DRENDODREN-768769 format. One line per field, with one value per residue: residue number from 1; x, y, z of N, C-alpha, C in turn. Coordinates in Angstrom, 3 decimals. Example, Ala and Ser with C-alpha at 12.3 -4.5 7.8 and 13.67 -1.06 7.14 Angstrom:
num: (1, 2)
n.east: (13.190, 12.850)
n.north: (-5.690, -2.250)
n.up: (7.800, 7.080)
ca.east: (12.300, 13.670)
ca.north: (-4.500, -1.060)
ca.up: (7.800, 7.140)
c.east: (13.200, 12.900)
c.north: (-3.300, 0.030)
c.up: (7.800, 7.870)
***
This chain:
num: (1, 2, 3, 4, 5, 6, 7, 8, 9, 10, 11, 12, 13, 14, 15, 16, 17, 18, 19, 20, 21, 22, 23, 24, 25, 26, 27, 28, 29, 30, 31, 32, 33, 34, 35, 36, 37, 38, 39, 40, 41, 42, 43, 44, 45, 46, 47, 48, 49, 50, 51, 52, 53, 54, 55, 56, 57, 58, 59, 60, 61, 62, 63, 64, 65, 66, 67, 68, 69, 70, 71, 72, 73, 74, 75, 76, 77, 78, 79, 80, 81, 82, 83, 84, 85, 86, 87, 88, 89, 90, 91, 92, 93, 94, 95, 96, 97, 98, 99, 100, 101, 102, 103, 104, 105, 106, 107, 108, 109, 110, 111, 112, 113, 114, 115, 116, 117, 118, 119, 120, 121, 122, 123, 124, 125, 126, 127, 128, 129, 130, 131, 132, 133, 134, 135, 136, 137, 138, 139, 140, 141, 142, 143, 144, 145, 146, 147, 148, 149, 150, 151, 152, 153, 154, 155, 156, 157, 158, 159, 160, 161, 162, 163, 164)
n.east: (-65.629, -62.004, -59.917, -58.154, -55.411, -55.093, -55.928, -54.015, -51.696, -52.113, -52.205, -53.071, -55.157, -53.755, -51.503, -47.624, -47.465, -45.643, -45.803, -44.088, -44.055, -47.172, -49.375, -51.537, -54.805, -56.690, -55.046, -53.417, -55.774, -56.901, -55.039, -54.739, -57.090, -57.357, -55.453, -56.212, -56.752, -55.507, -52.968, -50.188, -49.805, -48.246, -46.443, -43.755, -43.188, -42.996, -42.602, -43.970, -46.335, -47.288, -47.426, -49.502, -51.715, -51.840, -52.616, -54.863, -56.498, -56.433, -57.933, -60.142, -60.976, -60.197, -58.558, -55.521, -52.488, -49.150, -47.525, -44.595, -42.232, -39.619, -36.227, -35.546, -33.328, -31.349, -32.465, -33.521, -35.452, -36.807, -36.753, -34.779, -36.347, -38.786, -41.009, -43.498, -44.219, -43.730, -45.065, -44.612, -45.356, -45.402, -47.464, -47.254, -44.756, -42.873, -40.864, -38.790, -36.786, -34.808, -31.579, -29.809, -31.230, -31.121, -30.066, -32.114, -33.827, -32.729, -32.603, -35.435, -35.193, -33.773, -35.964, -37.740, -39.289, -37.063, -37.926, -40.377, -42.075, -41.814, -43.366, -43.779, -45.649, -46.569, -47.284, -48.165, -47.101, -45.849, -42.958, -41.145, -41.566, -39.537, -37.686, -36.299, -37.829, -37.875, -35.080, -33.606, -34.748, -33.789, -30.722, -30.926, -31.349, -33.777, -34.832, -36.720, -37.828, -40.501, -42.898, -45.378, -47.745, -49.709, -51.690, -54.876, -53.712, -51.906, -48.827, -47.218, -44.824, -43.321, -41.396, -39.272, -37.551, -35.142, -35.027, -33.133)
n.north: (9.739, 9.564, 12.067, 10.370, 10.922, 11.342, 8.852, 7.561, 7.755, 6.787, 7.976, 8.440, 8.854, 10.886, 10.727, 12.218, 14.219, 16.274, 18.029, 18.623, 21.832, 22.733, 22.466, 20.875, 21.192, 19.842, 17.485, 18.611, 19.496, 17.057, 15.644, 16.919, 16.289, 13.937, 13.899, 14.844, 16.488, 14.940, 14.363, 15.609, 18.405, 19.645, 21.826, 22.558, 25.144, 26.280, 29.046, 32.311, 32.396, 29.179, 29.618, 30.885, 29.658, 27.119, 28.456, 29.146, 27.055, 25.479, 27.318, 27.130, 24.043, 24.213, 23.014, 22.849, 24.019, 23.676, 26.180, 26.718, 28.687, 28.085, 28.411, 26.013, 24.753, 25.683, 25.851, 24.068, 23.755, 21.573, 19.356, 16.041, 13.315, 13.828, 13.459, 11.138, 10.714, 12.029, 13.536, 14.691, 17.405, 17.136, 18.063, 20.331, 20.066, 21.732, 20.823, 19.489, 21.262, 21.991, 22.862, 21.132, 18.335, 15.675, 15.960, 17.731, 15.782, 14.073, 15.810, 15.752, 12.720, 12.616, 13.859, 12.005, 9.287, 6.786, 3.773, 5.275, 6.753, 8.460, 10.088, 10.713, 12.337, 12.996, 14.814, 12.641, 12.663, 15.526, 18.272, 17.663, 14.847, 12.815, 12.727, 10.486, 9.630, 7.599, 6.501, 9.305, 8.965, 6.291, 7.232, 9.346, 8.028, 6.322, 2.945, 0.305, 1.762, 2.596, 2.427, 3.084, 3.863, 4.507, 6.696, 8.147, 10.309, 10.913, 10.094, 8.128, 7.676, 6.077, 5.778, 3.946, 4.907, 3.475, 1.517, 1.049)
n.up: (-53.747, -54.360, -56.120, -58.589, -58.666, -55.847, -54.592, -55.952, -54.294, -51.797, -49.120, -45.481, -43.251, -40.140, -41.314, -41.733, -44.125, -47.052, -49.641, -52.612, -54.140, -56.093, -57.966, -58.809, -58.088, -57.296, -56.353, -53.988, -52.333, -51.725, -50.195, -48.208, -46.894, -46.993, -44.319, -42.409, -39.048, -37.235, -38.724, -40.967, -43.036, -45.336, -47.561, -50.069, -51.733, -54.904, -55.535, -54.929, -56.531, -56.300, -53.517, -53.075, -54.341, -52.920, -50.458, -50.901, -51.501, -48.811, -47.629, -48.656, -48.638, -45.562, -44.183, -42.353, -43.729, -43.974, -45.233, -46.902, -48.815, -50.960, -52.414, -54.152, -55.138, -53.303, -50.786, -47.563, -45.799, -43.568, -41.275, -40.627, -41.417, -41.263, -42.162, -43.224, -45.342, -49.180, -51.510, -55.412, -56.965, -59.828, -61.889, -63.667, -64.871, -63.486, -61.658, -63.435, -63.610, -62.287, -61.137, -60.174, -60.360, -58.994, -56.931, -54.895, -54.722, -53.013, -50.807, -50.596, -49.173, -47.224, -45.311, -45.334, -43.186, -42.254, -43.905, -45.647, -47.722, -51.277, -53.561, -57.287, -58.851, -62.781, -65.600, -68.696, -72.006, -72.238, -72.876, -71.321, -70.157, -70.753, -68.373, -66.612, -63.946, -62.419, -62.719, -61.478, -58.778, -57.992, -58.040, -55.739, -54.007, -53.014, -52.674, -52.779, -56.303, -58.909, -61.299, -60.913, -61.846, -65.287, -66.639, -67.088, -68.199, -66.208, -64.573, -62.426, -59.893, -57.496, -54.880, -52.301, -49.009, -47.634, -44.919, -42.863)
ca.east: (-64.744, -61.127, -59.341, -57.088, -54.056, -55.204, -55.703, -52.591, -50.721, -52.295, -51.944, -53.670, -55.639, -53.072, -49.779, -47.260, -46.859, -44.902, -45.707, -43.677, -45.079, -48.585, -50.069, -52.928, -55.745, -57.368, -54.173, -53.382, -57.200, -57.675, -54.383, -54.724, -58.281, -57.329, -54.651, -57.261, -56.386, -54.329, -51.644, -49.442, -49.782, -47.139, -45.961, -42.768, -44.104, -41.565, -42.706, -45.097, -47.692, -47.346, -47.655, -50.864, -52.551, -51.665, -53.200, -56.509, -56.639, -55.996, -59.178, -61.249, -61.222, -60.919, -57.093, -54.623, -51.118, -47.983, -46.991, -42.644, -41.982, -38.037, -35.887, -35.354, -31.727, -30.390, -32.864, -34.244, -36.125, -37.025, -36.163, -34.660, -37.149, -40.239, -42.786, -43.999, -44.344, -43.103, -45.267, -43.761, -46.250, -44.829, -48.185, -47.058, -43.759, -41.791, -39.807, -37.743, -36.107, -34.118, -30.464, -29.764, -32.699, -30.725, -29.977, -33.461, -34.312, -31.877, -32.882, -36.587, -34.695, -33.385, -36.971, -38.501, -38.673, -37.217, -39.396, -41.245, -42.455, -41.508, -44.239, -43.725, -46.849, -46.236, -48.232, -47.719, -47.066, -44.879, -41.916, -40.332, -41.868, -38.483, -37.148, -36.518, -38.168, -37.290, -33.366, -33.385, -34.865, -32.297, -29.737, -31.407, -30.915, -34.709, -34.695, -37.279, -38.292, -40.890, -43.917, -46.793, -49.221, -49.721, -53.438, -55.774, -52.740, -50.393, -47.595, -47.001, -43.582, -42.786, -39.890, -39.295, -36.524, -34.452, -35.169, -31.657)
ca.north: (9.000, 10.460, 11.562, 9.505, 10.966, 11.239, 7.992, 6.759, 8.114, 5.695, 9.018, 7.884, 9.869, 10.653, 10.744, 13.653, 14.028, 16.897, 17.809, 20.161, 22.164, 22.931, 23.003, 20.233, 21.646, 18.239, 16.539, 19.305, 19.560, 15.596, 14.847, 17.891, 16.446, 12.876, 13.590, 15.641, 17.462, 14.350, 14.145, 17.151, 19.004, 20.812, 22.346, 23.252, 25.914, 26.832, 30.427, 32.650, 31.976, 28.296, 29.483, 31.865, 28.770, 25.963, 28.902, 29.514, 25.276, 25.076, 28.215, 26.566, 22.768, 24.266, 22.417, 23.442, 23.389, 24.255, 26.551, 27.176, 29.067, 27.539, 27.893, 24.129, 24.577, 26.099, 25.921, 23.257, 23.750, 20.664, 18.348, 15.043, 12.036, 14.648, 13.039, 9.754, 10.411, 13.502, 13.671, 15.833, 17.524, 17.335, 18.351, 21.170, 19.952, 22.732, 20.050, 18.582, 22.476, 22.718, 23.031, 19.680, 17.287, 14.233, 16.631, 18.451, 14.195, 13.475, 16.641, 14.926, 11.195, 13.171, 14.542, 10.872, 8.468, 5.343, 3.407, 5.936, 6.834, 9.223, 9.688, 11.606, 12.714, 13.936, 14.437, 11.979, 13.771, 16.753, 18.206, 17.216, 13.634, 11.848, 12.891, 9.156, 9.804, 6.062, 6.347, 10.243, 8.649, 5.497, 8.261, 9.714, 6.387, 5.341, 1.679, 0.149, 2.429, 1.596, 3.015, 2.362, 3.230, 5.709, 6.577, 9.350, 11.437, 10.972, 8.960, 7.662, 7.014, 5.631, 4.734, 4.079, 5.335, 2.247, 1.598, 0.805)
ca.up: (-53.757, -54.299, -57.803, -59.221, -58.282, -54.307, -54.531, -55.988, -53.107, -50.811, -47.758, -45.063, -41.701, -39.087, -41.788, -42.220, -45.635, -47.420, -51.345, -53.226, -55.829, -55.912, -59.643, -59.077, -57.096, -56.799, -55.573, -52.396, -51.565, -51.525, -49.626, -47.057, -46.632, -46.288, -43.101, -40.992, -37.934, -36.667, -39.387, -41.193, -44.154, -45.454, -48.800, -50.284, -52.747, -55.636, -55.590, -54.655, -57.413, -55.622, -51.883, -53.043, -54.620, -51.669, -49.553, -51.217, -51.394, -47.310, -47.198, -49.286, -47.509, -44.470, -43.814, -42.083, -44.684, -43.567, -46.428, -46.852, -49.799, -50.870, -53.198, -53.760, -55.346, -52.494, -49.313, -47.831, -44.303, -43.504, -40.434, -41.202, -41.075, -40.386, -42.624, -43.457, -47.404, -49.493, -52.729, -56.013, -57.713, -61.296, -63.058, -64.211, -65.582, -62.831, -61.317, -63.766, -64.108, -60.857, -61.076, -60.162, -59.336, -58.119, -55.203, -53.981, -54.259, -51.597, -49.912, -49.777, -49.144, -45.742, -44.723, -45.216, -42.311, -42.954, -44.676, -45.697, -49.244, -52.516, -54.824, -58.506, -60.000, -63.744, -66.829, -69.464, -73.187, -72.096, -73.263, -70.302, -69.896, -70.913, -67.107, -66.127, -62.146, -61.614, -62.134, -60.181, -57.397, -57.539, -57.816, -54.655, -52.740, -52.722, -53.187, -54.412, -56.886, -59.525, -62.080, -60.273, -63.093, -66.064, -65.961, -66.666, -68.337, -65.444, -64.720, -60.835, -59.543, -56.366, -54.048, -50.996, -48.377, -47.039, -43.310, -42.586)
c.east: (-63.451, -60.465, -58.532, -55.578, -53.722, -55.156, -54.340, -51.386, -50.940, -51.836, -53.089, -54.026, -54.338, -51.404, -49.450, -47.150, -46.550, -44.996, -44.996, -43.971, -46.242, -49.154, -51.422, -53.497, -55.982, -55.894, -54.303, -54.382, -57.214, -56.504, -54.311, -55.842, -58.061, -56.359, -55.293, -56.678, -55.703, -53.058, -51.083, -49.429, -48.736, -46.474, -44.957, -43.385, -42.444, -41.607, -43.779, -46.516, -48.287, -48.147, -49.188, -51.923, -52.706, -52.692, -54.769, -56.956, -56.941, -57.297, -60.344, -61.774, -61.006, -59.456, -56.070, -53.006, -50.369, -47.333, -45.391, -42.487, -40.589, -37.580, -35.214, -33.887, -31.325, -30.769, -33.921, -34.783, -36.548, -36.764, -35.882, -35.761, -38.527, -41.110, -42.482, -44.352, -44.316, -44.105, -44.799, -44.855, -45.878, -45.606, -48.239, -45.965, -42.333, -40.825, -38.672, -36.371, -35.198, -32.406, -29.503, -30.932, -32.722, -30.645, -30.647, -34.256, -33.704, -32.320, -34.196, -36.472, -34.878, -35.177, -37.781, -38.483, -38.189, -38.209, -40.420, -41.004, -42.214, -42.453, -44.255, -45.016, -46.578, -47.178, -47.497, -47.866, -46.507, -43.870, -40.958, -40.533, -40.465, -37.457, -37.622, -36.359, -37.383, -35.494, -32.763, -33.431, -33.961, -31.495, -29.524, -30.997, -32.108, -34.948, -36.049, -37.728, -39.084, -42.208, -44.857, -48.143, -48.968, -51.206, -54.150, -54.473, -51.750, -49.696, -47.307, -45.899, -43.267, -41.359, -39.698, -37.729, -36.068, -34.277, -34.062, -30.838)
c.north: (9.949, 10.523, 10.986, 9.819, 10.676, 9.974, 6.642, 6.900, 7.195, 6.489, 8.193, 8.895, 9.725, 10.864, 12.052, 13.262, 15.911, 16.489, 18.933, 20.054, 22.139, 23.294, 22.074, 20.198, 20.498, 17.823, 17.028, 19.078, 18.109, 15.036, 15.656, 17.191, 14.957, 12.524, 14.377, 15.915, 16.339, 13.840, 15.659, 17.467, 20.081, 20.745, 22.941, 24.153, 26.656, 28.037, 30.971, 32.495, 30.536, 28.140, 29.741, 30.852, 27.774, 27.106, 28.925, 27.813, 25.346, 25.832, 27.373, 25.040, 22.710, 23.085, 22.952, 22.557, 24.368, 25.116, 27.085, 27.450, 28.899, 27.942, 26.663, 23.898, 24.922, 25.888, 24.702, 23.014, 22.891, 19.191, 16.851, 14.060, 12.710, 14.159, 11.415, 9.707, 11.929, 12.650, 15.162, 15.699, 18.208, 17.929, 19.208, 21.427, 21.417, 22.140, 19.644, 19.905, 22.409, 22.307, 21.623, 18.522, 16.121, 15.199, 17.345, 16.717, 13.916, 14.420, 15.652, 13.545, 11.681, 13.093, 13.205, 10.023, 7.356, 4.339, 3.901, 6.210, 8.144, 9.045, 10.604, 11.668, 13.907, 13.537, 13.671, 13.288, 15.289, 16.599, 17.329, 15.805, 12.738, 12.261, 11.546, 9.262, 8.922, 5.956, 7.800, 9.950, 7.538, 6.325, 9.080, 9.245, 6.135, 4.221, 0.805, 1.205, 1.627, 2.797, 2.447, 2.154, 4.497, 5.313, 7.597, 10.261, 11.623, 9.528, 9.055, 7.088, 6.939, 5.139, 4.814, 4.328, 4.007, 2.279, 1.341, 1.583)
c.up: (-54.307, -55.826, -57.803, -58.102, -56.583, -53.604, -55.015, -55.191, -51.809, -48.832, -47.120, -43.784, -40.848, -40.315, -41.975, -43.560, -46.109, -49.144, -51.932, -54.593, -55.082, -57.440, -59.514, -58.022, -55.879, -55.943, -53.873, -51.512, -50.743, -50.253, -48.133, -46.484, -45.662, -44.392, -41.959, -40.092, -37.628, -37.456, -39.679, -42.320, -44.657, -46.802, -49.521, -51.801, -53.951, -55.672, -55.139, -54.998, -56.308, -53.909, -52.020, -53.387, -53.511, -50.317, -49.297, -51.132, -50.060, -46.731, -47.446, -48.664, -46.102, -43.716, -43.154, -42.973, -44.003, -44.744, -46.589, -48.607, -49.918, -52.106, -53.563, -54.199, -54.358, -50.788, -49.236, -45.513, -43.472, -42.335, -41.431, -40.688, -40.268, -41.241, -43.280, -45.404, -48.044, -50.900, -53.661, -56.700, -59.058, -62.528, -64.306, -65.021, -64.987, -62.376, -61.767, -64.074, -63.206, -61.848, -61.092, -59.103, -58.997, -56.470, -54.449, -53.690, -53.114, -50.719, -49.255, -49.051, -47.680, -45.154, -44.551, -43.952, -42.765, -42.792, -45.033, -47.739, -50.406, -53.165, -56.132, -59.179, -61.061, -64.918, -67.418, -71.054, -72.647, -72.655, -72.571, -69.734, -69.477, -69.340, -66.845, -64.589, -62.174, -61.113, -61.053, -59.299, -56.840, -56.551, -56.544, -53.474, -52.085, -53.276, -52.451, -55.136, -58.070, -59.917, -61.691, -61.289, -64.141, -66.641, -66.330, -67.254, -67.358, -65.482, -62.912, -60.783, -58.515, -55.916, -52.940, -50.080, -47.488, -45.348, -42.838, -42.771)
***
């Protein structure tokens, strides 16, 4: 049985996903295993520690994970419409601190195919839980956006890239 955070994403075999950040080992391991060899697993690592953790997870689960260490305030090395889904791992409360969070989410919007999804996985009861990811995703252009659930100490917020 998959961990809650993996099940909530709905990632399936053969899909292409990008995970921004790498703090939750079970999340990345589960998602990379789900897409299998026919899909694509990629990580935009916040820093060298994130990149090292992602590489360790890849070796442990035997998955091919494309790992790119990026300064998300400036760089965005991912192609337009390259992914079916983007997963933001904010379980360590790192994502809220970018200079312009909405600008980072707009970059993510461009990398998701039309009709594709983004999901933010964050912890409840952190000093930064007040970041309104619903509003931030809407401001970035995702429509509709909703809180999927708050369960197991985690909050799941999902947005769709409009098809048109």
